N, C-alpha and C positions, 0 to 999 in steps of 0.2 A: 504494499498501500504505501508507505511512504518511508524517508529515511529522516529523521530528524537530528537537530542539533541546538546545543542550550547555548549560551555566553555566559562567561564569569570569566574576572581576572584575577588570577594566579597573584597570592601576597607573596609574601614573606616563607613562601615557602617551597619542596621539590628542587627540582638540579636550579642551579643559577640563570642559566640560558632559558627558563620559563618563567623565572619570575618577574610580577609587573606585565607578564603580558596578558592579552585576550588567550582564553580555552574554551576546550568543550566537549562535551561527550557526544558521540555518535551512535545514534542506536536506529531500531527500524520497530515500528509499531506494527510486524506482521511474519517476518521471519527471522532467524538467524544467518541463514541463506542470503537472503538477500542485505543483511548487513556487512556480512563476509565480503559476497561481489562488489558491494559498493566501495569499500575498503581498497577492495585490492584494486578499482580504477584509480583511486588515491594514492597507490603506494605501501600502503600497511600491510604487514605479516600479521597474519592470525592469528600465532602465538601471543599478540597484543591485545587479545579480546580480551575486557576486566571482566570475571565474571563476578564481581560482590554484588550484590542484590541485581542491578539489573545489569545484562549483558550488555557491554559499550565498548567503545573506543575511547582514548584522551587523544583530544587531537591541541597541536596549540600552531601558530605561525603560519607559516603557508600552507598546512595543509587543511588550517580550519577555514582560510578563505579559499582554497581548490574546493572543498565540501562545497561550499556553499554556491561557489559556480556553477556545478554539477549537478546543484538540485536539492542539495538537501533541504529542509526546510528550518528557519531559524524559530525558537519556540521557548518556552520557561522551561526549567528546571523541572518545576510542577506540574507541567504539561506533557512533558517525556516520564515522568513518573506516573502520570494516568494513566497515559496511553498502554506504558507497562504492565500496568496491574490488569488494565483491560487485555491487555493481548495475555498474558499467566490466565483469566478467569475464562476466557474463551478456548484455551489448549489444554485445558484438565491438568494444568501444572502444578 
């Protein structure tokens, strides 16, 4: 259905090169396969998938902008959680 991305600024945490930069979480509201395919088009590896709570890829810098250029829909973090919960309920997981 849709590839979603949220937006936040990484404060003083994580690697220095990502501090104080726009970051986001890349998710799919329909399937992991859709998410993997989109991530692959961005040059991301499957092993970079984060599986804590909601499966997602972390994006920063140029890759964040590329995701938006390629059709990821910018939504709030709350919207990502809402859609992920709905997907989980529909899939019976």
